[in-house]
C-alpha positions in Angstrom: -13.9 -16.3 16.1 -17.3 -15.9 14.6 -19.4 -18.9 13.5 -20.3 -19.8 9.9 -23.9 -18.8 10.7 -22.7 -15.3 11.6 -20.6 -15.0 8.5 -23.6 -16.0 6.4 -25.9 -13.5 8.2 -23.4 -10.7 7.6 -23.0 -11.6 3.9 -26.8 -11.5 3.5 -27.3 -8.2 5.4 -24.5 -6.6 3.4 -26.0 -7.8 0.1 -29.5 -6.6 1.1 -28.1 -3.2 2.2 -26.3 -2.9 -1.2 -29.5 -3.8 -3.1 -32.4 -2.0 -1.4 -34.5 -1.5 -4.6 -36.8 -4.4 -4.1 -37.3 -7.4 -1.8 -34.9 -10.3 -2.6 -35.8 -14.0 -2.2 -33.7 -16.3 -0.1 -32.7 -18.0 -3.3 -31.5 -14.8 -4.9 -29.5 -13.8 -1.8 -28.1 -17.3 -1.5 -26.8 -17.2 -5.1 -25.3 -13.8 -4.7 -23.6 -14.5 -1.4 -22.6 -18.1 -2.2 -24.4 -19.5 0.8 -26.4 -22.8 0.7 -30.0 -21.8 0.2 -31.6 -24.0 2.9 -29.1 -22.8 5.5 -29.6 -19.2 4.5 -33.4 -19.5 4.7 -33.0 -20.4 8.4 -30.5 -17.5 9.0 -32.9 -15.0 7.3 -35.8 -16.2 9.5 -33.6 -15.6 12.5 -32.7 -12.1 11.3 -36.4 -11.5 10.7 -37.4 -12.7 14.2 -34.8 -10.3 15.6 -36.4 -7.4 13.8 -33.4 -6.8 11.5 -35.2 -7.9 8.3 -38.7 -7.5 6.9 -40.1 -10.6 5.3 -42.9 -10.6 2.8 -44.5 -13.7 1.3 -46.0 -14.2 -2.1 -45.4 -12.7 -5.5 -43.0 -9.9 -5.3 -42.1 -10.9 -1.8 -38.7 -11.5 -0.2 -36.4 -9.9 2.3 -35.4 -6.3 2.9 -33.5 -4.6 5.7 -35.7 -3.3 8.6 -33.1 -0.7 9.4 -31.1 1.6 7.2 -27.5 0.4 6.6 -26.2 3.5 8.2 -27.9 2.7 11.5 -27.5 -1.1 11.5 -24.3 -2.4 13.1 -22.3 -5.6 12.6 -22.8 -6.2 16.3 -26.6 -6.2 16.0 -26.3 -8.9 13.3 -23.9 -11.0 15.3 -26.1 -10.8 18.4 -29.2 -11.7 16.4 -27.9 -15.0 15.0 -25.2 -16.3 17.3 -24.6 -14.0 20.3 -21.1 -13.5 21.7 -21.5 -13.4 25.5 -19.2 -11.5 27.8 -17.9 -13.5 30.8 -18.9 -11.9 34.1 -18.3 -14.8 36.5 -16.4 -18.0 36.5 -17.8 -20.2 33.7 -16.7 -23.2 35.7 -18.7 -22.1 38.8 -15.8 -22.1 41.2 -17.0 -20.2 44.3 -13.4 -19.4 45.2 -13.2 -17.2 42.1 -16.2 -15.1 43.2 -16.7 -12.3 40.8 -13.0 -12.3 39.9 -12.1 -14.1 36.7 -9.0 -16.2 36.3 -6.3 -15.0 33.9 -7.7 -17.3 31.1 -11.2 -16.0 31.4 -10.1 -12.4 31.8 -8.2 -12.7 28.4 -11.2 -14.3 26.7 -13.6 -11.7 28.0 -11.1 -8.9 27.0 -11.1 -10.3 23.4 -14.9 -10.5 23.3 -15.0 -6.9 24.6 -12.7 -5.7 21.7 -14.9 -7.5 19.2 -18.0 -6.0 20.7 -16.4 -2.5 20.5 -15.2 -2.9 16.9 -18.5 -4.5 15.6 -20.6 -2.0 17.4 -18.7 0.9 15.8 -19.0 -0.6 12.3 -22.2 0.2 10.4 -23.3 -2.0 7.5 -23.1 1.0 5.2 -19.4 1.2 5.9 -19.0 -2.3 4.5 -21.0 -1.4 1.4 -19.4 1.9 0.7 -15.7 0.8 1.1 -13.7 2.7 -1.5 -10.3 0.9 -1.4 -11.0 -1.0 -4.6 -12.4 -4.1 -2.9 -16.0 -4.7 -2.3 -18.0 -7.2 -0.3 -18.9 -10.4 -2.2 -16.5 -9.4 -5.0 -17.9 -11.7 -7.8 -21.4 -10.3 -7.4 -20.8 -6.6 -7.0 -24.1 -4.6 -6.9 -25.1 -1.6 -8.9 -22.8 -2.1 -12.0 -19.6 -2.1 -10.0 -16.5 -3.9 -11.3 -16.6 -7.5 -10.2 -13.8 -9.9 -10.3 -13.0 -13.4 -9.3 -13.9 -14.0 -5.7 -10.9 -14.5 -3.5 -10.8 -17.7 -1.6 -10.3 -17.4 2.1 
């Protein structure tokens, strides 16, 4: 339901939130999150343009979160890189539908509304602080955690 770009953005933001000590380069983030560096650089630029990341050039530069992980939501990240749009009128432009959506588009909009609600309620800090034994980006656990082999999805 979400794009690969969105997945990559979320991985990067979670990694940055879990490693706030110093700015991280696109290459460092790419290695930790297993995202192609060239692709990730473009994603990080988009997140910076949206105001979710700070970017600093030069020696000691890199990327940091512009908002605390306990205030930044998954929804903000999604909307910054590949927005999910609610359906408010017939996407096919049928005048006969007016402001009423057909059953198909009602169902699609309902699903998007549920995703919006869930992602809006989920702070990035919740993804970092999960205590059920799993952690985001398992093979590269931050702060001395116990890493394991990364599960394939």
